[in-house]
C-alpha positions as CSV (number, residue, x, y, z in Angstrom):
1,X,-9.0,-86.3,82.3
2,X,-12.8,-85.8,82.7
3,X,-14.4,-87.3,85.8
4,X,-18.2,-87.5,86.1
5,X,-18.3,-88.7,89.7
6,X,-19.8,-85.4,90.8
7,X,-22.8,-86.2,88.6
8,X,-23.6,-89.4,90.5
9,X,-23.2,-87.6,93.8
10,X,-25.5,-84.8,92.7
11,X,-28.1,-87.2,91.4
12,X,-28.1,-89.1,94.7
13,X,-28.4,-85.9,96.7
14,X,-31.4,-84.8,94.6
15,X,-33.1,-88.3,94.4
16,X,-32.7,-88.5,90.6
17,X,-32.3,-91.9,89.0
18,X,-30.9,-93.1,85.7
19,X,-34.4,-94.0,84.7
20,X,-35.4,-90.3,85.3
21,X,-32.6,-89.3,82.9
22,X,-33.8,-91.7,80.3
23,X,-37.4,-90.4,80.6
24,X,-36.2,-86.9,80.2
25,X,-34.2,-87.2,77.0
26,X,-30.8,-88.5,78.1
27,X,-30.1,-91.6,76.0
28,X,-28.6,-94.9,77.0
29,X,-25.4,-94.3,75.1
30,X,-24.9,-91.0,77.0
31,X,-25.3,-92.7,80.3
32,X,-22.9,-95.5,79.2
33,X,-20.4,-92.8,78.2
34,X,-20.8,-90.9,81.5
35,X,-20.2,-94.1,83.5
36,X,-17.0,-94.7,81.7
37,X,-15.8,-91.0,81.8
38,X,-16.0,-90.8,78.0
39,X,-16.6,-87.6,76.1
40,X,-20.0,-86.0,75.8
41,X,-21.0,-82.9,73.8
42,X,-21.5,-79.5,75.4
43,X,-25.1,-79.8,74.2
44,X,-25.5,-83.0,76.2
45,X,-24.0,-81.3,79.3
46,X,-26.4,-78.4,78.9
47,X,-29.3,-80.9,78.7
48,X,-28.1,-82.7,81.8
49,X,-27.8,-79.5,83.7
50,X,-31.4,-78.5,82.8
51,X,-32.8,-82.0,83.6
52,X,-31.0,-82.1,87.0
53,X,-31.3,-78.4,87.8
54,X,-27.6,-77.9,88.4
55,X,-24.4,-76.2,87.1
56,X,-21.7,-77.9,85.0
57,X,-19.4,-78.0,88.1
58,X,-22.0,-80.2,89.8
59,X,-21.6,-82.9,87.2
60,X,-18.0,-82.8,86.0
61,X,-14.5,-82.2,87.3
62,X,-11.1,-82.3,85.6
63,X,-8.3,-84.4,87.0
64,X,-4.7,-85.0,86.1
């Protein structure tokens, strides 16, 4: 199962808000999916990493 809890922790540590994501090309639906641990595309993950300035491991983890 995908878990995006590291994303919210990384955003908090870096002072990044959901509003900042919206203003930098991350859509409402994507944020909705992230909050519910739903699937996102690898393109979206790449965009998130660029906007936040992090690695994929900083925004996602896999759990059983």
